[in-house]
C-alpha positions in Angstrom: -42.8 -15.5 12.6 -39.4 -15.2 10.8 -37.0 -13.0 12.2 -34.8 -10.8 10.1 -31.3 -11.4 9.6 -28.7 -10.2 12.2 -27.4 -6.8 11.6 -23.7 -6.6 10.6 -21.7 -4.2 12.2 -19.5 -1.9 9.6 -16.8 0.4 10.5 -17.0 3.1 8.2 -13.8 4.9 9.7 -11.6 1.6 9.0 -10.4 2.2 5.1 -9.9 -0.9 3.1 -6.3 -1.6 2.4 -5.4 -2.9 -1.0 -2.1 -4.8 -1.2 0.2 -4.8 -4.4 2.8 -7.4 -5.0 6.3 -6.0 -5.9 5.6 -6.1 -10.0 2.4 -4.1 -9.3 4.5 -1.6 -7.6 7.0 -1.3 -10.4 4.9 -0.7 -13.2 3.7 2.8 -12.1 7.2 3.9 -10.8 8.7 2.6 -13.7 11.5 0.9 -11.6 13.1 -2.6 -11.5 12.5 -5.1 -8.7 16.0 -4.5 -6.8 15.0 -0.8 -7.0 11.6 -1.4 -5.3 13.2 -3.7 -2.5 15.6 -1.0 -1.9 12.7 1.5 -1.4 11.1 -1.0 1.0 14.5 -2.2 2.8 15.6 1.6 3.3 12.1 2.5 5.0 11.0 4.9 2.0 8.2 2.5 1.0 6.2 1.0 3.7 5.7 -2.8 3.4 4.2 -5.9 5.1 5.3 -9.4 4.8 2.8 -12.5 4.6 4.8 -15.6 5.0 7.6 -15.1 2.4 5.2 -12.8 0.4 6.0 -9.1 0.3 3.3 -6.7 0.1 2.9 -3.0 -0.4 -0.2 -1.2 0.7 -1.8 1.3 -1.7 -1.8 4.1 0.6 2.0 3.5 1.1 2.4 4.0 -2.5 0.5 7.0 -2.8 2.1 8.4 0.4 5.6 7.8 -1.1 4.9 9.4 -4.2 3.3 12.5 -2.3 6.1 12.6 -0.2 8.6 12.7 -3.3 6.7 15.2 -5.3 6.5 17.7 -2.2 10.4 17.2 -2.0 10.8 18.2 -5.7 8.5 21.0 -5.1 10.4 22.4 -2.3 13.6 22.5 -4.3 
């Protein structure tokens, strides 16, 4: 008798995080490399470092854009 394959437990509550490179963030923001790094170093744009590589989660980019839009709307 063959037993069924083991069930893989999935956590549906954990979102999948896509990580973007600095050049991938530069394009939608239409900013240069140093401007993106300035946003990261000032804490306005969250990022992580993997070895020597800087990565920005897509949720951090969308959150940054949302925050800036809200700030502009409040003016």
